[in-house]
C-alpha positions in Angstrom: -71.6 53.7 -110.8 -68.8 53.3 -113.1 -68.5 50.5 -115.6 -66.7 49.5 -118.7 -69.2 50.6 -122.0 -69.1 50.2 -125.0 -70.4 52.5 -127.6 -71.2 51.0 -131.3 -71.3 54.0 -133.8 -69.2 56.7 -133.7 -71.0 59.6 -136.0 -71.8 62.9 -134.3 -74.2 61.6 -131.3 -72.9 58.1 -130.9 -69.0 60.1 -130.5 -70.5 63.0 -127.9 -72.9 60.2 -125.8 -69.3 58.7 -125.7 -67.5 61.4 -124.4 -70.7 62.2 -121.8 -70.4 58.9 -120.7 -66.8 58.8 -120.3 -66.7 62.3 -118.4 -69.9 60.7 -116.4 -66.7 58.6 -114.6 -67.2 55.2 -117.0 -64.6 53.0 -119.1 -66.0 53.5 -122.6 -64.7 52.2 -125.4 -65.8 54.1 -128.9 -66.3 51.1 -132.0 -66.3 52.3 -135.3 -65.9 50.5 -138.9 -63.2 52.8 -140.3 -59.3 52.7 -139.0 -59.1 56.4 -140.0 -61.7 57.9 -138.0 -60.6 55.3 -135.1 -56.7 55.7 -135.0 -58.0 60.0 -135.3 -60.2 59.9 -131.9 -57.2 57.7 -130.8 -54.4 60.5 -131.5 -55.9 63.5 -131.9 -59.1 63.3 -130.0 -60.8 65.1 -132.5 -63.4 63.5 -135.3 -64.3 66.3 -137.8 -65.5 64.5 -140.7 -68.7 64.5 -137.6 -67.6 67.2 -134.3 -65.8 70.6 -136.1 -63.8 72.2 -132.9 -64.7 69.4 -130.4 -61.5 67.7 -128.9 -63.2 65.0 -127.0 -61.2 63.3 -124.2 -58.3 61.6 -123.9 -59.2 58.7 -121.9 -61.8 57.5 -124.2 -61.2 55.5 -126.4 -61.4 53.7 -130.1 -61.4 50.4 -131.9 -62.1 48.9 -135.4 -61.7 45.1 -133.8 -65.8 44.7 -132.4 -64.4 41.7 -129.9 -61.5 44.7 -128.3 -64.3 46.9 -127.6 -67.0 44.5 -126.1 -64.1 43.0 -124.5 -65.4 43.4 -120.4 -68.1 45.4 -121.2 -71.6 45.3 -119.2 -73.2 47.7 -121.4 -73.3 48.0 -124.8 -74.9 50.7 -126.4 -76.0 50.5 -130.2 -75.2 54.4 -132.6 -75.6 53.1 -135.9 -77.8 54.0 -138.9 -80.7 51.9 -139.0 -79.6 50.5 -142.0 -77.4 48.8 -140.2 -78.3 47.6 -136.9 -79.1 44.0 -138.2 -75.8 43.5 -139.7 -74.0 45.3 -136.4 -75.8 43.0 -133.9 -75.0 40.3 -136.1 -71.5 40.5 -134.9 -71.9 41.7 -131.6 -73.7 38.3 -130.8 -71.4 36.3 -132.7 -68.4 38.0 -129.9 -70.6 37.9 -127.2 -70.8 33.9 -128.2 -67.2 34.0 -128.0 -67.0 36.5 -125.0 -69.7 34.2 -122.9 -71.0 37.4 -121.7 -75.0 38.4 -121.4 -74.1 43.3 -121.4 -77.6 45.4 -120.8 -78.3 46.7 -124.1 -79.3 50.3 -124.7 -79.9 51.9 -128.3 -79.9 55.6 -129.4 -80.7 55.3 -133.4 -83.7 56.0 -134.7 -85.7 54.9 -137.9 -87.8 51.9 -139.1 -85.7 48.9 -141.0 -87.3 49.3 -144.7 -89.1 45.6 -146.0 -89.8 44.8 -142.3 -91.2 48.3 -140.7 -89.5 46.7 -137.2 -88.3 49.3 -134.7 -84.6 49.0 -133.5 -85.2 47.4 -130.6 -87.1 44.6 -132.2 -84.2 44.1 -134.4 -81.7 43.8 -131.7 -84.3 41.3 -129.8 -83.3 39.4 -133.1 -80.4 39.5 -133.7 -79.0 39.1 -130.1 -80.8 36.0 -128.0 -82.4 36.8 -124.6 -79.5 34.1 -123.7 -76.7 36.7 -124.8 -78.1 40.3 -123.2 -80.1 41.7 -120.3 -82.4 44.1 -121.3 -83.1 46.7 -123.9 -83.6 50.1 -123.1 -84.3 53.0 -125.6 -82.4 56.3 -125.3 -84.3 59.0 -127.3 -85.5 62.8 -126.9 -84.9 66.8 -128.4 -80.6 66.0 -128.1 -79.0 67.8 -130.7 -74.7 66.1 -130.8 -73.5 69.8 -130.9 -75.3 71.2 -128.9 -74.8 68.4 -125.5 -71.2 68.9 -126.9 -71.3 72.1 -125.8 -72.8 71.1 -122.1 -76.4 72.9 -123.4 -79.0 71.7 -121.4 -80.9 68.6 -122.6 -83.6 66.0 -122.0 -84.4 62.8 -122.7 -86.0 59.9 -121.8 -85.1 56.3 -121.4 -87.2 53.8 -121.8 -87.5 50.2 -121.3 -90.4 47.7 -120.2 -88.3 46.5 -117.8 -88.6 49.6 -114.9 -84.7 48.6 -113.8 -83.0 48.3 -116.4 -84.7 52.1 -117.4 -83.2 53.5 -113.7 -79.3 51.9 -114.5 -79.6 53.5 -117.8 -80.7 57.3 -116.1 -78.2 57.2 -113.6 -75.6 56.2 -116.2 -76.1 59.2 -118.5 -77.7 61.9 -115.9 -75.5 64.7 -114.8 -75.3 68.6 -114.4 -76.8 69.1 -118.5 -77.7 65.9 -119.7 -80.9 64.7 -117.5 -82.7 61.7 -118.1 -86.4 60.6 -117.6 -87.6 56.8 -117.2 -90.8 55.7 -119.3 -91.8 51.8 -120.3 -93.3 53.4 -123.7 -90.8 51.5 -125.6 -93.5 51.5 -128.5 -93.9 55.0 -128.8 -90.4 56.0 -128.2 -89.5 54.4 -131.2 -92.2 55.7 -133.4 -91.7 59.2 -132.8 -88.7 58.8 -132.3 -88.0 57.8 -136.0 -91.1 59.3 -137.1 -90.0 63.0 -136.6 -87.3 63.2 -139.3 -90.1 62.6 -141.5 -91.5 66.0 -140.6 -88.0 67.3 -139.9 -87.7 67.1 -143.9 -90.7 68.9 -143.8 -90.4 71.6 -142.0 -86.9 72.2 -143.8 -88.9 72.1 -147.0 -90.8 75.2 -145.4 -87.9 77.0 -144.7 -86.4 76.6 -148.4 -89.2 77.2 -149.9 -90.0 80.5 -148.1 -92.6 79.9 -146.0 -92.9 80.8 -142.9 -93.0 79.9 -138.9 -96.7 79.7 -138.8 -96.6 76.8 -141.9 -93.7 75.0 -139.6 -96.2 75.1 -136.8 -99.5 74.4 -138.6 -96.6 70.9 -140.2 -95.6 70.3 -136.8 -98.9 69.1 -135.0 -100.5 68.2 -137.8 -97.7 65.6 -138.4 -97.6 64.8 -134.1 -101.4 64.1 -135.0 -100.1 61.3 -137.6 -98.1 60.3 -135.8 -99.8 59.8 -133.0 -102.3 57.8 -134.8 -99.8 55.3 -136.2 -98.5 54.4 -132.4 -102.0 54.2 -131.6 -102.7 51.1 -133.9 -99.6 49.7 -132.3 -100.9 50.2 -128.4 -98.2 53.4 -128.0 -98.9 55.6 -124.8 -100.3 58.8 -126.1 -98.5 60.7 -123.5 -95.8 59.7 -125.2 -96.4 61.8 -127.9 -96.9 65.0 -126.2 -93.7 64.3 -124.0 -90.0 64.7 -124.8 -90.0 61.8 -127.4 -92.3 63.3 -129.1 -93.8 66.6 -129.3 -89.9 67.3 -127.6 -87.8 65.9 -130.4 -90.0 67.4 -133.6 -89.7 70.8 -132.1 -85.6 70.8 -132.2 -85.3 68.8 -134.5 -87.7 70.6 -137.3 -86.4 73.6 -136.2 -82.7 73.4 -135.6 -80.1 73.6 -139.0 -78.2 71.2 -136.9 -80.8 68.9 -138.0 -79.7 66.8 -141.0 -83.4 66.0 -142.0 -84.2 70.0 -141.3 -81.5 70.5 -143.7 -81.5 68.3 -146.5 -85.5 69.4 -146.8 -83.9 72.9 -147.2 -82.0 71.6 -149.6 -85.1 70.4 -151.6 -87.6 73.4 -151.2 -84.5 75.0 -152.5 -84.1 73.0 -155.8 -82.0 70.6 -155.3 -82.5 66.8 -155.9 -82.7 64.1 -154.0 -80.0 62.7 -155.2 -78.2 66.4 -155.3 -79.2 66.7 -151.6 -78.3 62.9 -150.3 -74.9 63.0 -152.0 -73.1 66.6 -150.7 -74.9 65.7 -147.1 -72.2 62.8 -146.5 -74.4 61.7 -143.6 -76.9 59.5 -143.5 -81.0 61.0 -143.8 -82.5 59.3 -141.5 -86.3 60.8 -142.8 -85.9 59.7 -146.1 -85.6 55.4 -145.3 -88.1 56.2 -142.9 -91.2 58.5 -145.1 -90.7 55.2 -147.2 -91.7 52.0 -144.1 -94.2 54.7 -142.8 -95.6 54.9 -146.1 -96.2 52.0 -146.6 -96.9 50.9 -142.8 -99.4 53.5 -143.3 -101.0 51.8 -146.3 -100.8 48.4 -144.5 -102.8 49.3 -140.8 -105.1 51.6 -142.5 -103.9 54.8 -140.6 -104.6 58.2 -142.8 -101.5 59.8 -142.7 -101.4 62.5 -145.2 -98.4 65.1 -144.6 -96.3 61.8 -144.7 -98.3 60.2 -148.1 -97.3 63.9 -149.6 -93.5 64.1 -148.5 -93.8 60.4 -149.5 -95.2 61.1 -154.2 -92.2 64.1 -153.4 -88.7 62.0 -152.9 -90.2 58.3 -154.7 -92.4 59.7 -156.8 -91.1 63.2 -158.3 -94.2 65.8 -157.2 -93.3 69.3 -157.1 -93.2 70.3 -154.4 -95.4 73.5 -154.1 -98.2 71.1 -155.5 -98.3 68.3 -152.6 -98.6 71.6 -150.8 -101.6 72.6 -152.4 -103.5 69.4 -152.2 -102.7 69.2 -148.8 -104.0 73.0 -148.0 -107.0 72.3 -150.3 -108.1 68.5 -148.9 -111.9 68.8 -147.8 -112.3 70.6 -144.6 -113.0 68.1 -140.9 -112.7 68.5 -137.2 -109.6 68.7 -135.6 -110.3 66.2 -133.0 
C-alpha cells in the first residue's frame, strides 16, 4: 500500500518518521516552518540541528509552504510540539477547506495543552472539523528517533476509536524493524505519552544527583502508578499503562540520554537552573510544561500524584531537589496497592 502522506514537523521524530514512511514506499512531503531547514533537507538531505550524521532519503521532499505539503495528501501526520498543535491545526483547516480534501489524521506528539488540559487528539478534533478529516489516530510508544534512524528494533502502538483507522496506520508504518500494534484506548495512550516525560525529568535528576538504579526504578514504578490513577479518572483502560505506551515508554524515556527530558533532569540534578537548561537544550522539553498541566489537573480531579507534585515544586516553586526527595521518602507508610 502506497499513498501521499504529509508530515508536519521536521524535528528529530517528525523527520525520522517521514523518512521511514518514504522508505516504506510512500510519497512523503515534510513540512517545516523554517525555510533554512527545508533548504538543507532538500539540498543536502541532512537535518543537522536535530539528527547529526544522518542522511535522509533523496525522494523525501521538504516544504515550508503548508499548502504545497498538503496537496494530494490522503494522510496527515502531526509531529509538532504540543504548544504548536492548535495553531498548526488551524492553518491546516484553512488549507483543507481550500483543497476540499478529507485526509486521515495521525499525531505523534506527546503532551497536554496548558490551561485547557486538552489531549492532542482533542485539540485536533476541535480545530479540524469532522467534515474535513477522517478519524484521528495516535502513534506512541518507546521510540527514540536516534534508534529508529539506526533501524533498531522498535515497537509502538496506534490508538484510535476507529479500528480500521488504527489498522491503516499499522500498515503504513510497519516494516522489518518498526512494528506497530493497535489499541482502542486513545485516552490512556495519550495520557501515558504525555506524563512519562515528567517521570523522565525525575529519573534524570536522580542521575544528576548521583543516585543509582534502585532509586530510578522506584521513581519509574511509582510514577507509573500516578499516571495510571490519573488515566483511570478519565476512563482509560488500566492495561494500557502496562503496555508499550505506558511502561514501555517510561523505561526508554526515563533511562536514556537520547531523551531530552532525561537530559534536562540530569542537568537540573547537577545544579543548573531550569532557565539555564531550557536555554542550552535547543529543543522543546515537553515534560516541563506537562508537569504544570498534570499538577493542576490532578488537583482539579482530586487524584493523588505526590511525585508529580514534588517535581512541580522543584520546577515552579524553587524547592531544593534533595529536600523534595527527602519529603517524598518520609511520607507516611502505606500499602502499595
